[in-house]
Every structure is written in C-alpha cells, then in structure tokens.
C-alpha positions as CSV (number, residue, x, y, z in Angstrom):
1,X,0.0,0.0,0.0
2,X,2.8,2.4,0.9
3,X,4.5,1.7,-2.4
4,X,1.3,2.3,-4.3
5,X,0.8,5.7,-2.5
6,X,4.4,6.7,-3.2
7,X,3.9,5.8,-6.9
8,X,0.7,7.8,-7.1
9,X,2.5,10.9,-5.6
10,X,5.3,10.6,-8.1
11,X,2.8,10.2,-11.0
12,X,0.9,13.3,-9.8
13,X,4.0,15.3,-9.5
14,X,5.1,14.4,-13.0
15,X,1.7,15.4,-14.4
16,X,1.6,18.7,-12.6
17,X,2.8,21.5,-14.8
18,X,5.5,23.9,-13.5
19,X,4.1,27.4,-12.5
20,X,3.8,29.6,-15.5
21,X,7.1,31.0,-16.7
22,X,9.3,28.8,-14.5
23,X,11.2,25.5,-14.9
24,X,13.4,24.3,-17.7
25,X,10.7,24.5,-20.3
26,X,10.2,28.3,-19.9
27,X,10.2,29.9,-23.3
28,X,10.6,33.6,-24.3
29,X,7.3,35.5,-24.3
30,X,5.6,34.9,-27.6
31,X,8.0,32.1,-28.6
32,X,7.1,28.4,-28.5
33,X,10.4,26.8,-29.4
34,X,13.9,27.2,-30.8
35,X,15.5,28.2,-27.6
36,X,17.1,26.5,-24.6
37,X,17.1,28.2,-21.1
38,X,20.6,28.5,-19.9
39,X,20.5,31.2,-17.3
40,X,17.7,32.6,-15.1
41,X,16.9,34.2,-11.8
42,X,13.3,34.1,-10.6
43,X,14.2,36.1,-7.5
44,X,12.4,33.6,-5.2
45,X,14.9,33.9,-2.3
46,X,15.5,36.6,0.3
47,X,18.6,38.2,-1.0
48,X,20.5,38.8,-4.2
49,X,22.4,35.6,-5.2
50,X,26.2,36.4,-5.3
51,X,26.8,33.3,-7.3
52,X,24.8,34.8,-10.2
53,X,25.2,38.6,-9.7
54,X,27.7,41.2,-8.9
55,X,26.7,44.7,-7.8
56,X,29.4,46.6,-9.7
57,X,30.4,46.6,-13.4
58,X,33.2,47.8,-15.6
59,X,30.6,49.8,-17.5
60,X,30.6,52.3,-14.5
61,X,33.9,54.3,-14.5
62,X,34.0,55.1,-10.8
63,X,34.9,51.9,-8.9
64,X,32.3,50.1,-11.0
65,X,29.5,51.9,-9.1
66,X,29.2,55.5,-10.4
67,X,29.4,57.0,-13.9
68,X,28.8,60.8,-13.8
69,X,30.4,61.2,-17.2
70,X,27.5,59.2,-18.6
71,X,24.7,61.6,-17.3
72,X,24.2,59.4,-14.2
73,X,23.6,60.9,-10.7
74,X,23.6,57.6,-8.7
75,X,26.1,55.5,-6.8
76,X,25.1,51.8,-7.1
77,X,25.4,49.4,-4.2
78,X,23.9,46.1,-3.1
79,X,21.9,47.6,-0.2
80,X,19.6,49.1,-2.8
81,X,18.9,45.7,-4.4
82,X,16.4,43.8,-2.3
83,X,14.8,40.4,-3.0
84,X,11.5,39.2,-1.5
85,X,8.0,38.1,-2.4
86,X,9.3,36.6,-5.7
87,X,10.8,39.8,-7.1
88,X,13.9,42.0,-7.1
89,X,13.2,45.7,-6.1
90,X,15.8,48.2,-7.3
91,X,15.5,51.4,-5.2
92,X,16.9,54.8,-6.0
93,X,17.2,57.0,-3.0
94,X,18.1,60.6,-2.6
95,X,21.0,60.3,-0.1
96,X,24.6,61.5,-0.3
97,X,27.6,59.2,-0.9
98,X,31.2,60.1,-1.6
99,X,33.3,57.8,-3.7
100,X,36.2,56.6,-1.6
101,X,38.7,56.6,-4.5
102,X,37.7,59.6,-6.6
103,X,36.1,61.8,-4.0
104,X,33.2,62.4,-6.3
105,X,30.0,63.2,-4.4
106,X,26.8,61.5,-5.5
107,X,23.4,62.7,-4.2
108,X,21.6,59.4,-5.1
109,X,22.2,55.8,-4.4
110,X,20.7,53.0,-6.6
111,X,21.0,49.4,-7.8
112,X,22.9,47.7,-10.6
113,X,23.3,44.0,-11.1
114,X,25.6,42.2,-13.6
115,X,25.9,38.5,-14.5
116,X,29.7,38.8,-14.6
117,X,30.3,36.1,-11.9
118,X,28.2,33.5,-13.7
119,X,27.2,34.0,-17.3
120,X,28.5,35.6,-20.5
121,X,27.4,35.0,-24.1
122,X,27.6,36.4,-27.6
123,X,24.3,35.2,-29.2
124,X,21.1,34.3,-27.4
125,X,17.7,35.6,-26.3
126,X,17.4,37.8,-23.2
127,X,14.2,38.7,-21.3
128,X,13.2,40.7,-18.3
129,X,9.7,41.1,-16.8
130,X,9.5,44.3,-14.9
131,X,7.6,47.4,-13.8
132,X,9.5,50.6,-14.5
133,X,9.5,53.8,-12.3
134,X,6.8,56.4,-12.8
135,X,8.3,59.7,-11.5
136,X,10.4,61.7,-13.9
137,X,14.2,61.8,-13.7
138,X,15.0,58.1,-13.9
139,X,16.6,55.9,-16.5
140,X,16.1,52.2,-16.0
141,X,17.7,49.8,-18.5
142,X,18.3,46.2,-19.4
143,X,21.4,45.6,-21.5
144,X,24.6,43.8,-22.1
145,X,28.2,44.9,-21.7
146,X,31.5,43.5,-22.9
147,X,32.8,40.6,-20.8
148,X,36.2,40.5,-19.0
149,X,39.0,40.4,-21.6
150,X,37.0,42.0,-24.4
151,X,39.0,45.2,-25.4
152,X,36.3,47.0,-27.4
153,X,32.9,48.5,-26.8
154,X,30.3,45.7,-27.2
155,X,26.8,46.5,-25.9
156,X,23.2,45.6,-26.7
157,X,20.4,47.6,-25.0
158,X,17.3,45.5,-24.7
159,X,15.5,48.7,-23.5
160,X,16.2,52.1,-22.1
161,X,13.4,54.1,-20.6
162,X,13.5,57.8,-19.7
163,X,10.7,58.3,-17.2
164,X,9.9,61.8,-18.2
165,X,8.2,60.2,-21.3
166,X,6.2,57.1,-20.8
167,X,5.4,56.8,-24.5
168,X,8.9,55.9,-25.7
169,X,11.2,52.9,-25.3
170,X,14.7,52.6,-26.9
171,X,16.8,49.6,-27.9
172,X,20.3,49.8,-29.4
173,X,22.8,47.5,-31.0
174,X,26.2,49.1,-30.7
175,X,28.3,46.5,-32.6
176,X,29.3,47.0,-36.2
177,X,27.4,49.8,-37.9
178,X,24.8,49.6,-35.1
179,X,21.3,50.9,-35.0
180,X,19.0,52.5,-32.4
181,X,15.3,51.6,-32.4
182,X,12.6,53.8,-30.9
183,X,9.1,52.6,-30.4
184,X,5.8,53.5,-28.7
185,X,5.0,50.6,-26.4
186,X,1.2,50.9,-26.5
187,X,1.2,50.6,-22.7
188,X,2.6,52.5,-19.7
189,X,5.8,50.8,-18.7
190,X,5.3,52.1,-15.1
191,X,1.7,50.9,-15.0
192,X,2.2,47.1,-14.6
193,X,4.2,44.1,-15.5
194,X,5.6,43.8,-19.0
195,X,8.2,41.7,-20.7
196,X,11.1,43.1,-22.6
197,X,13.2,40.8,-24.8
198,X,15.9,40.7,-27.5
199,X,17.1,38.0,-29.8
200,X,20.8,38.5,-30.6
201,X,21.6,36.2,-33.5
202,X,24.4,36.0,-36.2
203,X,21.8,37.4,-38.7
204,X,20.9,40.4,-36.6
205,X,19.2,41.8,-33.5
206,X,15.4,41.7,-33.0
207,X,13.6,43.5,-30.1
208,X,10.3,42.4,-28.5
209,X,7.8,43.9,-26.0
210,X,5.3,41.5,-24.4
211,X,6.2,39.0,-27.1
212,X,5.5,41.3,-30.0
213,X,8.3,42.2,-32.4
214,X,9.0,45.9,-32.4
215,X,12.2,46.4,-34.2
216,X,15.0,44.6,-36.2
217,X,18.5,45.4,-37.4
218,X,21.1,43.4,-39.3
219,X,23.8,44.5,-36.8
220,X,24.7,41.9,-34.1
221,X,27.0,41.4,-31.2
222,X,30.7,40.8,-32.1
223,X,32.1,39.6,-28.8
224,X,31.2,38.0,-25.4
225,X,29.0,40.1,-23.1
226,X,27.4,39.9,-19.7
227,X,23.8,40.9,-18.6
228,X,23.1,44.1,-16.8
229,X,19.9,45.4,-15.3
230,X,19.9,48.8,-13.5
231,X,18.1,51.9,-12.3
232,X,20.0,55.0,-13.2
233,X,19.1,58.6,-12.1
234,X,19.2,60.9,-15.2
235,X,21.2,64.1,-14.9
236,X,19.8,65.8,-18.0
237,X,16.2,65.6,-16.8
238,X,16.7,65.1,-13.0
239,X,14.0,64.1,-10.5
240,X,11.8,66.8,-9.1
241,X,13.1,68.3,-5.8
242,X,10.2,66.7,-3.9
243,X,11.1,63.2,-5.3
244,X,13.2,61.2,-2.8
245,X,12.8,57.7,-4.1
246,X,11.8,55.5,-7.1
247,X,11.8,51.8,-7.8
248,X,12.2,49.3,-10.6
249,X,10.6,45.9,-9.9
250,X,11.9,42.8,-11.6
251,X,10.0,39.5,-11.6
252,X,12.6,37.6,-13.5
253,X,15.6,37.7,-15.8
254,X,16.2,34.9,-18.2
255,X,18.6,34.0,-21.0
256,X,18.3,31.3,-23.7
257,X,20.7,29.9,-26.3
258,X,19.6,28.6,-29.7
259,X,18.8,24.9,-29.7
C-alpha cells in the first residue's frame, strides 16, 4: 500500500505543470520553441544571489559603481537591491555618498546587477519582466556589456526608458554599424508588469515587447557580453526636488541559447 501511494504521488508530481514561466521549459514571451534556457533568476529567495550577480560593473567608471560622465547621478550598491516576495526591487534613494577613490559626491544611491560572476554570451535571447519607475528623472535599462578580456565596446540595449516620457522605449545594438530603435509601447511601462526581450543572432538583432516584435537590425554582437539590469538617475532631466525615491521591480531575468 505504501509503495502504491508513493507511486501515485510521483505520478501526480510528474503530471503537474510547472508554474507559468518557470522551470526548464520556460520559453521567451511569444515564442514556442527554438531556444534552450541557460540562465535565469526568478528572485524567489530573500537576497541577491552572489553566485549569479555582482553589484558593480566595468561599465561604471568610478569603482564600478558610479558614472557621472554618462549623465548618471547615482552610486550603485547592493543595499539598494532587495529580494523578497518573488521579485527584485531596485530602489533609487536621494541620499549623499562620496566615492572613496575619486572623492566624487553622489546625491543618489541605486542598484545595478551584472551576471559577470556566472554568465557571458555572444548570441542568445534575453528577457526581463518588470515594472519601471513612474516619477520623472529616472533611466532604467536592461542591457549587455563586454565581458572581461574584451577590449572594445560591445553592448546591446534591450531597453532604455527615460521616465519623463512614458510613451517611448529605446533599444540599441552598438556592434558594427549599429542601430537604435525607438518605439511606442502601447502601454505605460510604469503601470504594470511587461516583458522586454531581444534576440541576438548572427543574422541580426530583434527586439520584443510583451512577445511582440517591435524592431530589427542586421547588426549583431561581435564579442562576449554579460547581462546588466539597473536603475540610473538621469542628470539631463533630473528628478523633481520633492522626489526622494523610485523603484524598478523585476519579476525575473532569463537567457536562452539557440537549440
């Protein structure tokens, strides 16, 4: 009898589908096949996983945490990246920090994560499901950056969002001749959960929003890159004086390779 019960439990477990969007069979939004999941974080724990992510990047010129020369006002640190309730919350806060090496003062702190410790790639499909910040003055992005040992600028922007204008999203392929795509999303990126994806293939780069193709270029990545997701504070159109905080919420980040 005990063996029969155990066998029934095993059978039921095998027949029970994984929660939507999780497990090894997860596919990019709007795609039914052709990809193999090779990297993911569902943010189901209670803290950022250091085996997957680092909180500093060579893309940031000041100790990997600040980049004032790139129109950024924030100093990134792990304390602003919190995990709970099945999501990562990136929080930008108006608070002063001084870089210990450069002496540069930053009036904001925020969060940046990079897959440098665990994952790099040249071709593949990337996807993030997120809610972007509503108040003006913020510049969240999901992108790639050249891996260690790559000596040239190699970057693909899945999306950039300037929160003073909720009707525009931007994607850029910087390799080769490059191309920048601009599109109207048809939804408010700050109003709810949406997926942002890009297929980086030898034949070119294709951008997607909620599984719908929004742009394509024949340019493609020409070297290994890592994944970055961040919430920058934009110096050209800064937050209003009364704004003291903003968040970017991330449900998951996933990467696939071609089967």
